N, CA, C and O atoms as a MOPAC input file, in Angstrom:
PM7 MOZYME 1SCF
protein

 N    -12.70300 1    10.82000 1    16.24200 1
 C    -12.17300 1    11.21800 1    14.94700 1
 C    -11.26700 1    12.44100 1    15.09500 1
 O    -10.37800 1    12.65700 1    14.27100 1
 N    -11.48500 1    13.22600 1    16.12400 1
 C    -10.70700 1    14.43700 1    16.32000 1
 C     -9.22400 1    14.13900 1    16.51400 1
 O     -8.37600 1    14.85800 1    15.98700 1
 N     -8.90100 1    13.08300 1    17.26600 1
 C     -7.49600 1    12.73800 1    17.48500 1
 C     -6.83500 1    12.29800 1    16.17800 1
 O     -5.63800 1    12.50800 1    15.98000 1
 N     -7.61000 1    11.69400 1    15.29900 1
 C     -7.06000 1    11.25600 1    14.01200 1
 C     -6.64500 1    12.46400 1    13.18600 1
 O     -5.53700 1    12.49400 1    12.65000 1
 N     -7.51500 1    13.45600 1    13.07600 1
 C     -7.21100 1    14.61700 1    12.24000 1
 C     -6.24400 1    15.58700 1    12.90500 1
 O     -5.56600 1    16.34700 1    12.21400 1
 N     -6.16800 1    15.57600 1    14.22500 1
 C     -5.29500 1    16.51500 1    14.92600 1
 C     -3.90300 1    15.96100 1    15.19800 1
 O     -2.94400 1    16.72800 1    15.28200 1
 N     -3.77200 1    14.65000 1    15.33500 1
 C     -2.49000 1    14.08100 1    15.73900 1
 C     -1.96500 1    13.06500 1    14.72800 1
 O     -0.86800 1    13.22800 1    14.19500 1
 N     -2.73000 1    12.03700 1    14.46900 1
 C     -2.23000 1    10.91000 1    13.68100 1
 C     -1.96800 1    11.29200 1    12.22900 1
 O     -0.91800 1    10.95000 1    11.68500 1
 N     -2.89000 1    11.98300 1    11.60300 1
 C     -2.72000 1    12.36000 1    10.20100 1
 C     -1.51500 1    13.28100 1     9.98600 1
 O     -0.73000 1    13.02300 1     9.07300 1
 N     -1.32900 1    14.34200 1    10.78100 1
 C     -0.12800 1    15.16900 1    10.59300 1
 C      1.17400 1    14.40800 1    10.83600 1
 O      2.15800 1    14.62800 1    10.13000 1
 N      1.18900 1    13.52100 1    11.82200 1
 C      2.39800 1    12.73300 1    12.07100 1
 C      2.69400 1    11.78200 1    10.92100 1
 O      3.85000 1    11.61500 1    10.53500 1
 N      1.66600 1    11.16600 1    10.37800 1
 C      1.85800 1    10.26500 1     9.24100 1
 C      2.37100 1    11.03500 1     8.03000 1
 O      3.27100 1    10.56600 1     7.33300 1
 N      1.81400 1    12.19900 1     7.77900 1
 C      2.25700 1    13.01700 1     6.65300 1
 C      3.69800 1    13.47800 1     6.84500 1
 O      4.48100 1    13.46200 1     5.89500 1
 N      4.05500 1    13.88400 1     8.04800 1
 C      5.42700 1    14.30500 1     8.33400 1
 C      6.40100 1    13.15200 1     8.12800 1
 O      7.48800 1    13.35200 1     7.58600 1
 N      6.02800 1    11.95900 1     8.54900 1
 C      6.89300 1    10.79500 1     8.37000 1
 C      7.08800 1    10.47400 1     6.89400 1
 O      8.20400 1    10.18000 1     6.46700 1
 N      6.01700 1    10.52800 1     6.11700 1
 C      6.11000 1    10.24900 1     4.68200 1
 C      6.99900 1    11.28100 1     3.99600 1
 O      7.84400 1    10.92300 1     3.17500 1
 N      6.81600 1    12.55400 1     4.32400 1
 C      7.63200 1    13.60300 1     3.71100 1
 C      9.10000 1    13.44700 1     4.10300 1
 O      9.98500 1    13.64300 1     3.26900 1
 N      9.36700 1    13.10200 1     5.34700 1
 C     10.73800 1    12.88900 1     5.80200 1
 C     11.37700 1    11.71800 1     5.07200 1
 O     12.52500 1    11.80400 1     4.63600 1
 N     10.63700 1    10.62400 1     4.93800 1
 C     11.16700 1     9.44100 1     4.26500 1
 C     11.47200 1     9.72800 1     2.79500 1
 O     12.48500 1     9.26000 1     2.27400 1
 N     10.61800 1    10.48500 1     2.12700 1
 C     10.88700 1    10.84900 1     0.73700 1
 C     12.09200 1    11.78000 1     0.64000 1
 O     12.88000 1    11.67700 1    -0.30000 1
 N     12.23900 1    12.67600 1     1.59100 1
 C     13.36100 1    13.61000 1     1.58400 1
 C     14.70100 1    12.93200 1     1.79500 1
 O     15.72600 1    13.44800 1     1.35100 1
 N     14.71600 1    11.79400 1     2.45900 1
 C     15.97200 1    11.08000 1     2.67300 1
 C     16.59500 1    10.60800 1     1.36700 1
 O     17.81000 1    10.42900 1     1.28400 1
 N     15.77100 1    10.40800 1     0.35500 1
 C     16.27900 1     9.93000 1    -0.92600 1
 C     16.82200 1    11.02300 1    -1.82600 1
 O     17.39000 1    10.72600 1    -2.87800 1
 N     16.66100 1    12.28400 1    -1.43700 1
 C     17.14500 1    13.38800 1    -2.26900 1
 C     18.63800 1    13.60000 1    -2.06200 1
 O     19.17100 1    13.39600 1    -0.97100 1
 N     19.29900 1    14.01600 1    -3.13900 1
 C     20.72700 1    14.32300 1    -3.06700 1
 C     20.94400 1    15.76600 1    -3.49600 1
 O     20.02000 1    16.42600 1    -3.97100 1
 N     22.14800 1    16.24200 1    -3.32900 1
 C     22.48200 1    17.58400 1    -3.77200 1
 C     22.31400 1    17.74500 1    -5.27000 1
 O     21.93600 1    18.81500 1    -5.74700 1
 N     22.58900 1    16.69700 1    -6.00400 1
 C     22.43500 1    16.72400 1    -7.46100 1
 C     20.98200 1    16.94900 1    -7.86100 1
 O     20.72000 1    17.60600 1    -8.86900 1
 N     20.04700 1    16.42700 1    -7.10400 1
 C     18.62400 1    16.64700 1    -7.39000 1
 C     18.28100 1    18.13900 1    -7.32500 1
 O     17.56100 1    18.64900 1    -8.18300 1
 N     18.79000 1    18.82800 1    -6.31800 1
 C     18.51000 1    20.25300 1    -6.17300 1
 C     19.20100 1    21.06800 1    -7.26300 1
 O     18.64600 1    22.05000 1    -7.75500 1
 N     20.41100 1    20.66000 1    -7.63900 1
 C     21.10900 1    21.35700 1    -8.72100 1
 C     20.37800 1    21.19000 1   -10.04300 1
 O     20.29900 1    22.13400 1   -10.83000 1
 N     19.84800 1    20.01200 1   -10.29300 1
 C     19.11000 1    19.77000 1   -11.53300 1
 C     17.86400 1    20.65500 1   -11.60100 1
 O     17.54400 1    21.19100 1   -12.66200 1
 N     17.17200 1    20.80800 1   -10.49500 1
 C     15.98400 1    21.66300 1   -10.47000 1
 C     16.37900 1    23.12600 1   -10.67400 1
 O     15.66100 1    23.87300 1   -11.33900 1
 N     17.50400 1    23.53600 1   -10.11200 1
 C     17.95300 1    24.92200 1   -10.27200 1
 C     18.36800 1    25.20100 1   -11.71500 1
 O     18.14400 1    26.29600 1   -12.23200 1
 N     18.97600 1    24.20200 1   -12.36200 1
 C     19.42300 1    24.38700 1   -13.74700 1
 C     18.29100 1    24.28700 1   -14.74800 1
 O     18.29600 1    24.99200 1   -15.75700 1
 N     17.32300 1    23.42600 1   -14.49000 1
 C     16.23400 1    23.18700 1   -15.43500 1
 C     14.87800 1    23.28400 1   -14.73200 1
 O     14.20100 1    22.27100 1   -14.55800 1
 N     14.47800 1    24.48700 1   -14.32800 1
 C     13.15800 1    24.60800 1   -13.68300 1
 C     12.04000 1    24.34000 1   -14.68500 1
 O     12.14800 1    24.69400 1   -15.85900 1
 N     10.98100 1    23.72300 1   -14.21800 1
 C      9.83700 1    23.39000 1   -15.07100 1
 C      8.54500 1    23.74500 1   -14.36200 1
 O      8.47100 1    23.74600 1   -13.13400 1
 N      7.52500 1    24.04900 1   -15.16100 1
 C      6.19400 1    24.27200 1   -14.61600 1
 C      5.51500 1    22.93600 1   -14.37900 1
 O      5.92900 1    21.90900 1   -14.91700 1
 N      4.48400 1    22.96300 1   -13.58200 1
 C      3.69200 1    21.75400 1   -13.37100 1
 C      2.80600 1    21.52000 1   -14.54200 1
 O      2.05300 1    20.54600 1   -14.56100 1

């Protein structure tokens, strides 16, 4: 189980975050800067 929590899980999370980031555009960041919102 140690290899899962030390290697596989962080790599999977990094891949998911990278894949989601590929869909962002400059306009997305400008919209957040112009209209910040709380959670």
